[in-house]
Biopython code that builds the backbone (N, CA, C, O; Angstrom):
import numpy as np
from Bio.PDB.StructureBuilder import StructureBuilder

atoms = [
    (1, "MET", "N", (40.499, 43.101, 163.252)),
    (1, "MET", "CA", (41.595, 43.974, 162.782)),
    (1, "MET", "C", (42.148, 45.007, 164.008)),
    (1, "MET", "O", (41.482, 45.495, 164.921)),
    (2, "THR", "N", (43.483, 45.160, 163.743)),
    (2, "THR", "CA", (43.873, 45.953, 164.478)),
    (2, "THR", "C", (43.580, 47.524, 164.277)),
    (2, "THR", "O", (43.048, 47.999, 163.273)),
    (3, "THR", "N", (44.028, 48.268, 165.434)),
    (3, "THR", "CA", (43.529, 49.749, 165.398)),
    (3, "THR", "C", (44.368, 50.518, 164.274)),
    (3, "THR", "O", (43.902, 51.353, 163.499)),
    (4, "GLN", "N", (45.749, 50.061, 164.333)),
    (4, "GLN", "CA", (46.531, 50.764, 163.122)),
    (4, "GLN", "C", (46.100, 50.302, 161.943)),
    (4, "GLN", "O", (46.056, 51.153, 161.055)),
    (5, "ASN", "N", (45.688, 48.956, 161.591)),
    (5, "ASN", "CA", (45.096, 48.630, 160.093)),
    (5, "ASN", "C", (43.987, 49.253, 159.894)),
    (5, "ASN", "O", (43.773, 49.785, 158.805)),
    (6, "ARG", "N", (43.023, 49.300, 160.979)),
    (6, "ARG", "CA", (41.685, 49.972, 160.813)),
    (6, "ARG", "C", (41.850, 51.409, 160.219)),
    (6, "ARG", "O", (41.128, 51.914, 159.359)),
    (7, "ARG", "N", (43.049, 52.038, 160.900)),
    (7, "ARG", "CA", (43.416, 53.563, 160.588)),
    (7, "ARG", "C", (43.905, 53.622, 159.062)),
    (7, "ARG", "O", (43.343, 54.473, 158.374)),
    (8, "LEU", "N", (44.874, 52.830, 158.450)),
    (8, "LEU", "CA", (45.095, 52.749, 157.368)),
    (8, "LEU", "C", (44.026, 52.378, 156.301)),
    (8, "LEU", "O", (44.059, 52.864, 155.170)),
    (9, "THR", "N", (43.215, 51.624, 156.649)),
    (9, "THR", "CA", (42.064, 51.510, 155.673)),
    (9, "THR", "C", (41.094, 52.549, 155.640)),
    (9, "THR", "O", (40.549, 52.689, 154.545)),
    (10, "VAL", "N", (40.705, 53.376, 156.628)),
    (10, "VAL", "CA", (39.987, 54.606, 156.804)),
    (10, "VAL", "C", (40.711, 55.621, 155.881)),
    (10, "VAL", "O", (40.127, 56.236, 154.989)),
    (11, "MET", "N", (41.956, 55.740, 156.149)),
    (11, "MET", "CA", (42.995, 56.698, 155.233)),
    (11, "MET", "C", (42.794, 56.100, 153.889)),
    (11, "MET", "O", (42.503, 57.054, 153.168)),
    (12, "LEU", "N", (42.799, 55.139, 153.262)),
    (12, "LEU", "CA", (42.761, 54.524, 151.904)),
    (12, "LEU", "C", (41.533, 54.828, 151.248)),
    (12, "LEU", "O", (41.494, 55.215, 150.080)),
    (13, "THR", "N", (40.425, 54.648, 152.040)),
    (13, "THR", "CA", (39.187, 55.052, 151.844)),
    (13, "THR", "C", (38.628, 56.337, 151.440)),
    (13, "THR", "O", (37.826, 56.593, 150.542)),
    (14, "CYS", "N", (39.304, 57.212, 152.414)),
    (14, "CYS", "CA", (39.200, 58.515, 152.393)),
    (14, "CYS", "C", (40.044, 59.107, 150.961)),
    (14, "CYS", "O", (39.657, 60.105, 150.352)),
    (15, "ILE", "N", (41.114, 58.391, 150.608)),
    (15, "ILE", "CA", (41.854, 59.014, 149.301)),
    (15, "ILE", "C", (41.016, 58.799, 148.331)),
    (15, "ILE", "O", (40.725, 59.718, 147.565)),
    (16, "THR", "N", (40.466, 57.504, 148.191)),
    (16, "THR", "CA", (39.600, 56.983, 147.121)),
    (16, "THR", "C", (38.304, 58.041, 147.145)),
    (16, "THR", "O", (38.038, 58.507, 146.037)),
    (17, "CYS", "N", (37.604, 58.409, 148.068)),
    (17, "CYS", "CA", (36.546, 59.255, 148.217)),
    (17, "CYS", "C", (37.124, 60.835, 147.438)),
    (17, "CYS", "O", (36.710, 61.376, 146.413)),
    (18, "ILE", "N", (38.055, 61.198, 148.248)),
    (18, "ILE", "CA", (38.645, 62.570, 147.442)),
    (18, "ILE", "C", (39.233, 62.500, 146.074)),
    (18, "ILE", "O", (39.479, 63.535, 145.455)),
    (19, "LEU", "N", (39.448, 61.415, 145.620)),
    (19, "LEU", "CA", (39.643, 61.330, 144.107)),
    (19, "LEU", "C", (38.487, 61.017, 143.181)),
    (19, "LEU", "O", (38.568, 61.172, 141.963)),
    (20, "LEU", "N", (37.359, 60.552, 143.832)),
    (20, "LEU", "CA", (36.074, 60.608, 143.190)),
    (20, "LEU", "C", (35.753, 61.903, 142.975)),
    (20, "LEU", "O", (35.319, 62.134, 141.846)),
    (21, "LEU", "N", (35.836, 62.804, 143.710)),
    (21, "LEU", "CA", (35.229, 64.191, 143.584)),
    (21, "LEU", "C", (35.466, 64.869, 142.262)),
    (21, "LEU", "O", (34.556, 65.137, 141.477)),
    (22, "PRO", "N", (36.855, 65.156, 142.041)),
    (22, "PRO", "CA", (37.025, 65.794, 140.504)),
    (22, "PRO", "C", (36.560, 64.757, 139.629)),
    (22, "PRO", "O", (36.276, 65.215, 138.522)),
    (23, "LEU", "N", (36.390, 63.577, 139.731)),
    (23, "LEU", "CA", (35.803, 62.646, 138.926)),
    (23, "LEU", "C", (34.418, 62.902, 138.544)),
    (23, "LEU", "O", (34.100, 63.047, 137.363)),
    (24, "ILE", "N", (33.633, 62.958, 139.453)),
    (24, "ILE", "CA", (32.302, 63.247, 139.511)),
    (24, "ILE", "C", (32.051, 64.650, 138.918)),
    (24, "ILE", "O", (31.163, 64.870, 138.095)),
    (25, "ALA", "N", (32.754, 65.421, 139.313)),
    (25, "ALA", "CA", (32.863, 66.889, 138.835)),
    (25, "ALA", "C", (33.083, 67.118, 137.392)),
    (25, "ALA", "O", (32.563, 68.040, 136.765)),
    (26, "MET", "N", (33.957, 66.144, 136.852)),
    (26, "MET", "CA", (34.263, 66.423, 135.505)),
    (26, "MET", "C", (32.862, 65.683, 134.686)),
    (26, "MET", "O", (32.585, 66.053, 133.544)),
    (27, "GLN", "N", (32.270, 64.925, 135.186)),
    (27, "GLN", "CA", (30.864, 64.557, 134.588)),
    (27, "GLN", "C", (29.656, 65.674, 134.545)),
    (27, "GLN", "O", (28.688, 65.679, 133.786)),
    (28, "ILE", "N", (29.937, 66.465, 135.412)),
    (28, "ILE", "CA", (28.775, 67.504, 135.535)),
    (28, "ILE", "C", (29.209, 68.958, 134.965)),
    (28, "ILE", "O", (28.388, 69.709, 134.438)),
    (29, "THR", "N", (30.331, 69.225, 135.093)),
    (29, "THR", "CA", (30.867, 70.585, 134.476)),
    (29, "THR", "C", (31.996, 70.586, 133.727)),
    (29, "THR", "O", (32.948, 69.849, 133.983)),
    (30, "ASP", "N", (31.970, 71.362, 132.812)),
    (30, "ASP", "CA", (33.665, 71.580, 132.018)),
    (30, "ASP", "C", (34.487, 72.326, 132.711)),
    (30, "ASP", "O", (35.631, 72.344, 132.258)),
    (31, "GLU", "N", (34.258, 73.090, 133.866)),
    (31, "GLU", "CA", (35.300, 73.748, 134.654)),
    (31, "GLU", "C", (36.178, 73.116, 135.211)),
    (31, "GLU", "O", (37.215, 73.733, 135.455)),
    (32, "VAL", "N", (36.074, 71.482, 135.663)),
    (32, "VAL", "CA", (36.899, 70.623, 136.194)),
    (32, "VAL", "C", (37.518, 69.872, 134.850)),
    (32, "VAL", "O", (36.754, 69.353, 134.037)),
    (33, "ASN", "N", (38.804, 69.853, 134.693)),
    (33, "ASN", "CA", (39.411, 68.982, 133.752)),
    (33, "ASN", "C", (40.625, 68.601, 134.010)),
    (33, "ASN", "O", (41.671, 69.179, 133.713)),
    (34, "TRP", "N", (40.438, 67.370, 134.711)),
    (34, "TRP", "CA", (41.775, 66.535, 135.170)),
    (34, "TRP", "C", (42.106, 65.576, 134.092)),
    (34, "TRP", "O", (41.276, 64.920, 133.463)),
    (35, "THR", "N", (43.618, 65.545, 133.904)),
    (35, "THR", "CA", (43.871, 64.287, 133.433)),
    (35, "THR", "C", (44.440, 63.238, 134.064)),
    (35, "THR", "O", (44.851, 63.492, 135.196)),
    (36, "LEU", "N", (44.630, 61.807, 133.554)),
    (36, "LEU", "CA", (45.210, 60.863, 134.220)),
    (36, "LEU", "C", (46.654, 61.190, 135.156)),
    (36, "LEU", "O", (47.077, 60.570, 136.131)),
    (37, "LEU", "N", (47.135, 62.208, 134.577)),
    (37, "LEU", "CA", (48.371, 62.476, 135.339)),
    (37, "LEU", "C", (47.995, 63.306, 136.503)),
    (37, "LEU", "O", (48.595, 63.116, 137.560)),
    (38, "ASP", "N", (47.099, 64.178, 136.432)),
    (38, "ASP", "CA", (46.669, 64.994, 137.563)),
    (38, "ASP", "C", (46.030, 63.763, 138.756)),
    (38, "ASP", "O", (46.329, 63.953, 139.935)),
    (39, "PHE", "N", (45.218, 62.612, 138.422)),
    (39, "PHE", "CA", (44.532, 62.087, 139.376)),
    (39, "PHE", "C", (45.792, 60.885, 139.949)),
    (39, "PHE", "O", (45.704, 60.418, 141.084)),
    (40, "VAL", "N", (46.737, 60.554, 139.162)),
    (40, "VAL", "CA", (48.099, 59.834, 139.700)),
    (40, "VAL", "C", (48.794, 60.753, 140.613)),
    (40, "VAL", "O", (48.975, 60.406, 141.780)),
    (41, "VAL", "N", (49.264, 62.071, 140.120)),
    (41, "VAL", "CA", (49.761, 63.119, 141.132)),
    (41, "VAL", "C", (49.070, 63.230, 142.179)),
    (41, "VAL", "O", (49.643, 62.977, 143.239)),
    (42, "ALA", "N", (47.888, 63.567, 142.206)),
    (42, "ALA", "CA", (47.175, 63.552, 143.344)),
    (42, "ALA", "C", (46.938, 62.358, 144.356)),
    (42, "ALA", "O", (46.960, 62.581, 145.566)),
    (43, "GLY", "N", (46.723, 61.153, 143.878)),
    (43, "GLY", "CA", (46.949, 59.883, 144.475)),
    (43, "GLY", "C", (48.064, 59.698, 145.348)),
    (43, "GLY", "O", (47.946, 59.244, 146.486)),
    (44, "ALA", "N", (49.339, 60.106, 144.736)),
    (44, "ALA", "CA", (50.379, 59.915, 145.252)),
    (44, "ALA", "C", (50.661, 60.933, 146.232)),
    (44, "ALA", "O", (51.257, 60.531, 147.231)),
    (45, "LEU", "N", (50.378, 62.129, 146.181)),
    (45, "LEU", "CA", (50.515, 63.105, 147.356)),
    (45, "LEU", "C", (49.635, 62.673, 148.328)),
    (45, "LEU", "O", (49.990, 62.754, 149.503)),
    (46, "LEU", "N", (48.554, 62.232, 148.047)),
    (46, "LEU", "CA", (47.518, 61.818, 149.355)),
    (46, "LEU", "C", (47.965, 60.550, 149.886)),
    (46, "LEU", "O", (47.972, 60.435, 151.112)),
    (47, "LEU", "N", (48.388, 59.454, 149.078)),
    (47, "LEU", "CA", (49.134, 58.409, 149.623)),
    (47, "LEU", "C", (50.162, 58.500, 150.373)),
    (47, "LEU", "O", (50.186, 57.883, 151.438)),
    (48, "GLY", "N", (51.167, 59.249, 149.986)),
    (48, "GLY", "CA", (52.512, 59.660, 150.663)),
    (48, "GLY", "C", (52.456, 60.401, 151.745)),
    (48, "GLY", "O", (53.405, 60.460, 152.528)),
    (49, "ALA", "N", (51.315, 61.066, 151.921)),
    (49, "ALA", "CA", (50.997, 61.991, 153.312)),
    (49, "ALA", "C", (50.435, 61.152, 154.253)),
    (49, "ALA", "O", (50.726, 61.205, 155.447)),
    (50, "CYS", "N", (49.522, 60.262, 153.698)),
    (50, "CYS", "CA", (48.870, 59.236, 154.653)),
    (50, "CYS", "C", (49.959, 58.487, 155.083)),
    (50, "CYS", "O", (50.117, 58.383, 156.300)),
    (51, "LEU", "N", (50.922, 57.816, 154.151)),
    (51, "LEU", "CA", (51.822, 56.750, 154.830)),
    (51, "LEU", "C", (52.660, 57.411, 155.700)),
    (51, "LEU", "O", (52.992, 56.808, 156.721)),
    (52, "ALA", "N", (53.149, 58.743, 155.470)),
    (52, "ALA", "CA", (54.048, 59.298, 156.393)),
    (52, "ALA", "C", (53.340, 59.401, 157.610)),
    (52, "ALA", "O", (54.004, 58.941, 158.539)),
    (53, "PHE", "N", (52.445, 59.753, 157.881)),
    (53, "PHE", "CA", (51.498, 59.891, 159.195)),
    (53, "PHE", "C", (51.452, 58.754, 159.723)),
    (53, "PHE", "O", (51.562, 58.681, 160.947)),
    (54, "GLU", "N", (51.297, 57.710, 159.028)),
    (54, "GLU", "CA", (51.066, 56.236, 159.611)),
    (54, "GLU", "C", (52.629, 55.786, 160.133)),
    (54, "GLU", "O", (52.790, 55.102, 161.144)),
    (55, "PHE", "N", (53.593, 56.207, 159.406)),
    (55, "PHE", "CA", (54.920, 55.846, 159.895)),
    (55, "PHE", "C", (55.057, 56.328, 161.211)),
    (55, "PHE", "O", (54.932, 55.604, 162.198)),
    (56, "PHE", "N", (55.380, 57.861, 161.261)),
    (56, "PHE", "CA", (55.400, 58.138, 162.348)),
    (56, "PHE", "C", (54.208, 58.174, 163.772)),
    (56, "PHE", "O", (54.437, 58.569, 164.915)),
    (57, "ALA", "N", (53.082, 57.685, 163.273)),
    (57, "ALA", "CA", (52.195, 57.613, 164.188)),
    (57, "ALA", "C", (52.222, 56.240, 165.225)),
    (57, "ALA", "O", (51.890, 56.033, 166.392)),
    (58, "ARG", "N", (52.753, 55.509, 164.225)),
    (58, "ARG", "CA", (53.043, 53.856, 164.767)),
    (58, "ARG", "C", (54.414, 53.923, 165.721)),
    (58, "ARG", "O", (54.861, 53.001, 166.403)),
    (59, "ARG", "N", (54.851, 55.008, 165.607)),
    (59, "ARG", "CA", (56.360, 55.025, 166.679)),
    (59, "ARG", "C", (56.092, 55.922, 167.669)),
    (59, "ARG", "O", (56.980, 56.428, 168.355)),
    (60, "SER", "N", (54.596, 56.224, 167.828)),
    (60, "SER", "CA", (54.528, 57.262, 169.075)),
    (60, "SER", "C", (53.430, 56.565, 169.759)),
    (60, "SER", "O", (52.703, 55.718, 169.240)),
    (61, "SER", "N", (53.369, 57.014, 171.025)),
    (61, "SER", "CA", (52.108, 56.591, 171.876)),
    (61, "SER", "C", (51.335, 57.510, 172.373)),
    (61, "SER", "O", (50.214, 57.313, 172.841)),
    (62, "THR", "N", (52.069, 58.851, 172.267)),
    (62, "THR", "CA", (51.508, 59.918, 172.844)),
    (62, "THR", "C", (50.743, 60.647, 171.680)),
    (62, "THR", "O", (51.338, 60.802, 170.614)),
    (63, "THR", "N", (49.374, 61.132, 171.836)),
    (63, "THR", "CA", (48.446, 61.601, 171.245)),
    (63, "THR", "C", (48.855, 63.204, 170.878)),
    (63, "THR", "O", (48.510, 63.611, 169.769)),
    (64, "SER", "N", (49.429, 63.928, 171.591)),
    (64, "SER", "CA", (50.029, 65.221, 171.415)),
    (64, "SER", "C", (51.038, 65.167, 169.895)),
    (64, "SER", "O", (50.987, 65.911, 168.916)),
    (65, "TYR", "N", (51.817, 64.132, 170.137)),
    (65, "TYR", "CA", (52.754, 63.979, 169.342)),
    (65, "TYR", "C", (52.066, 63.561, 167.824)),
    (65, "TYR", "O", (52.534, 64.050, 166.796)),
    (66, "ARG", "N", (51.199, 62.847, 167.797)),
    (66, "ARG", "CA", (50.323, 62.495, 166.593)),
    (66, "ARG", "C", (49.676, 63.708, 165.876)),
    (66, "ARG", "O", (49.730, 63.908, 164.663)),
    (67, "VAL", "N", (49.080, 64.460, 166.759)),
    (67, "VAL", "CA", (48.377, 65.488, 166.297)),
    (67, "VAL", "C", (49.427, 66.684, 165.594)),
    (67, "VAL", "O", (49.228, 67.372, 164.593)),
    (68, "GLY", "N", (50.359, 66.657, 166.318)),
    (68, "GLY", "CA", (51.608, 67.517, 165.744)),
    (68, "GLY", "C", (52.275, 67.308, 164.306)),
    (68, "GLY", "O", (52.577, 68.090, 163.404)),
    (69, "ILE", "N", (52.379, 65.942, 164.471)),
    (69, "ILE", "CA", (52.784, 65.487, 163.216)),
    (69, "ILE", "C", (51.869, 65.437, 162.131)),
    (69, "ILE", "O", (52.255, 65.652, 160.982)),
    (70, "GLY", "N", (50.409, 65.108, 162.464)),
    (70, "GLY", "CA", (49.524, 65.084, 161.699)),
    (70, "GLY", "C", (49.311, 66.599, 161.031)),
    (70, "GLY", "O", (48.970, 66.698, 159.853)),
    (71, "ILE", "N", (49.530, 67.735, 161.842)),
    (71, "ILE", "CA", (49.478, 68.954, 161.448)),
    (71, "ILE", "C", (50.535, 69.285, 160.401)),
    (71, "ILE", "O", (50.269, 69.731, 159.285)),
    (72, "ALA", "N", (51.546, 69.071, 160.781)),
    (72, "ALA", "CA", (52.910, 69.240, 160.242)),
    (72, "ALA", "C", (52.681, 68.380, 158.797)),
    (72, "ALA", "O", (52.933, 69.047, 157.793)),
    (73, "ILE", "N", (52.344, 67.327, 158.621)),
    (73, "ILE", "CA", (52.392, 66.589, 157.152)),
    (73, "ILE", "C", (50.964, 67.173, 156.172)),
    (73, "ILE", "O", (50.957, 67.083, 154.944)),
    (74, "ALA", "N", (49.783, 67.778, 156.994)),
    (74, "ALA", "CA", (48.830, 68.356, 156.244)),
    (74, "ALA", "C", (49.336, 69.748, 155.884)),
    (74, "ALA", "O", (49.150, 70.127, 154.727)),
    (75, "THR", "N", (49.845, 70.407, 156.593)),
    (75, "THR", "CA", (50.396, 71.813, 156.008)),
    (75, "THR", "C", (51.222, 71.558, 154.856)),
    (75, "THR", "O", (50.791, 72.000, 153.791)),
    (76, "ILE", "N", (52.532, 70.816, 154.842)),
    (76, "ILE", "CA", (53.010, 70.344, 153.712)),
    (76, "ILE", "C", (52.458, 69.983, 152.451)),
    (76, "ILE", "O", (52.910, 70.401, 151.385)),
    (77, "LEU", "N", (51.266, 69.037, 152.582)),
    (77, "LEU", "CA", (50.583, 68.652, 151.926)),
    (77, "LEU", "C", (49.619, 69.928, 150.924)),
    (77, "LEU", "O", (49.516, 70.059, 149.704)),
    (78, "VAL", "N", (49.151, 70.556, 151.835)),
    (78, "VAL", "CA", (48.375, 71.505, 151.331)),
    (78, "VAL", "C", (49.216, 72.873, 150.741)),
    (78, "VAL", "O", (48.597, 73.722, 150.100)),
    (79, "ILE", "N", (50.460, 72.992, 150.971)),
    (79, "ILE", "CA", (51.301, 73.823, 150.229)),
    (79, "ILE", "C", (51.791, 73.443, 148.652)),
    (79, "ILE", "O", (51.867, 74.215, 147.696)),
    (80, "VAL", "N", (52.065, 72.157, 148.696)),
    (80, "VAL", "CA", (52.453, 71.389, 147.701)),
    (80, "VAL", "C", (51.262, 71.344, 146.502)),
    (80, "VAL", "O", (51.372, 71.624, 145.308)),
    (81, "TRP", "N", (50.237, 70.946, 147.166)),
    (81, "TRP", "CA", (49.079, 71.005, 146.045)),
    (81, "TRP", "C", (48.545, 72.191, 145.892)),
    (81, "TRP", "O", (47.752, 72.226, 144.951)),
    (82, "LEU", "N", (48.677, 73.165, 146.452)),
    (82, "LEU", "CA", (48.632, 74.771, 146.188)),
    (82, "LEU", "C", (49.667, 74.844, 144.941)),
    (82, "LEU", "O", (49.320, 75.202, 143.815)),
    (83, "GLU", "N", (50.704, 74.539, 145.218)),
    (83, "GLU", "CA", (51.818, 75.142, 144.199)),
    (83, "GLU", "C", (51.550, 74.402, 142.783)),
    (83, "GLU", "O", (51.638, 75.036, 141.732)),
    (84, "LEU", "N", (51.227, 73.060, 142.811)),
    (84, "LEU", "CA", (51.073, 72.440, 141.735)),
    (84, "LEU", "C", (49.647, 72.849, 141.008)),
    (84, "LEU", "O", (49.469, 72.743, 139.795)),
    (85, "ALA", "N", (48.538, 73.395, 142.062)),
    (85, "ALA", "CA", (47.304, 73.539, 141.093)),
    (85, "ALA", "C", (47.568, 75.227, 140.481)),
    (85, "ALA", "O", (47.307, 75.578, 139.331)),
    (86, "VAL", "N", (48.082, 76.024, 141.451)),
    (86, "VAL", "CA", (47.988, 77.563, 141.015)),
    (86, "VAL", "C", (49.317, 78.203, 140.929)),
    (86, "VAL", "O", (49.489, 79.169, 140.186)),
    (87, "GLY", "N", (50.265, 77.708, 141.655)),
    (87, "GLY", "CA", (51.681, 78.465, 141.405)),
    (87, "GLY", "C", (51.781, 79.296, 142.570)),
    (87, "GLY", "O", (52.078, 80.435, 142.208)),
    (88, "ILE", "N", (51.650, 79.204, 143.912)),
    (88, "ILE", "CA", (51.728, 80.067, 144.897)),
    (88, "ILE", "C", (53.092, 80.734, 145.032)),
    (88, "ILE", "O", (53.237, 81.899, 145.400)),
    (89, "PHE", "N", (54.181, 79.816, 144.670)),
    (89, "PHE", "CA", (55.570, 80.361, 144.656)),
    (89, "PHE", "C", (56.172, 80.437, 143.216)),
    (89, "PHE", "O", (57.331, 80.822, 143.059)),
    (90, "GLY", "N", (55.541, 80.144, 142.381)),
    (90, "GLY", "CA", (55.915, 80.562, 140.863)),
    (90, "GLY", "C", (57.026, 79.451, 140.371)),
    (90, "GLY", "O", (57.716, 79.805, 139.414)),
    (91, "SER", "N", (57.282, 78.100, 140.941)),
    (91, "SER", "CA", (58.090, 77.186, 140.493)),
    (91, "SER", "C", (57.724, 76.846, 138.755)),
    (91, "SER", "O", (56.753, 77.300, 138.149)),
    (92, "PRO", "N", (58.462, 76.212, 138.362)),
    (92, "PRO", "CA", (58.207, 75.596, 137.107)),
    (92, "PRO", "C", (57.303, 74.560, 137.248)),
    (92, "PRO", "O", (56.761, 74.228, 136.194)),
    (93, "TRP", "N", (56.926, 73.846, 138.409)),
    (93, "TRP", "CA", (55.781, 72.829, 138.149)),
    (93, "TRP", "C", (54.502, 73.612, 138.416)),
    (93, "TRP", "O", (53.491, 72.914, 138.348)),
    (94, "ALA", "N", (54.325, 74.770, 138.676)),
    (94, "ALA", "CA", (53.075, 75.494, 138.756)),
    (94, "ALA", "C", (52.062, 75.097, 137.753)),
    (94, "ALA", "O", (52.410, 74.807, 136.608)),
    (95, "GLY", "N", (50.741, 75.069, 138.156)),
    (95, "GLY", "CA", (49.935, 74.688, 137.135)),
    (95, "GLY", "C", (49.384, 76.025, 136.414)),
    (95, "GLY", "O", (48.544, 75.821, 135.538)),
    (96, "SER", "N", (49.713, 77.241, 136.645)),
    (96, "SER", "CA", (49.140, 78.475, 136.262)),
    (96, "SER", "C", (50.218, 78.874, 134.730)),
    (96, "SER", "O", (50.024, 79.908, 134.091)),
]
sb = StructureBuilder()
sb.init_structure("model")
sb.init_model(0)
sb.init_chain("A")
sb.init_seg("    ")
for serial, (resi, resn, name, xyz) in enumerate(atoms, 1):
    if name == "N":
        sb.init_residue(resn, " ", resi, " ")
    sb.init_atom(name, np.array(xyz, "f"), 0.0, 1.0, " ", f" {name:<3s}", serial, name[0])
structure = sb.get_structure()
């Protein structure tokens, strides 16, 4: 398995583990109440961020570029996730 494919496999495994956290939490407490749409949207956001990083990382050989693009993609992911969860900007898609 090449390094690039191994990196993609690790990313997909991490997405699965991240999505398992709220699923397990829903079994333990009533505080977490995700619907199927929540899981689909979260999975799409995480997958999109990972694929975007993979797309740009494969086109660069320098580590500093990969770190920079990783930070930029992670920042965008967190901002979108926060907006959907609690509405930090008050858009119509806000979860509050």
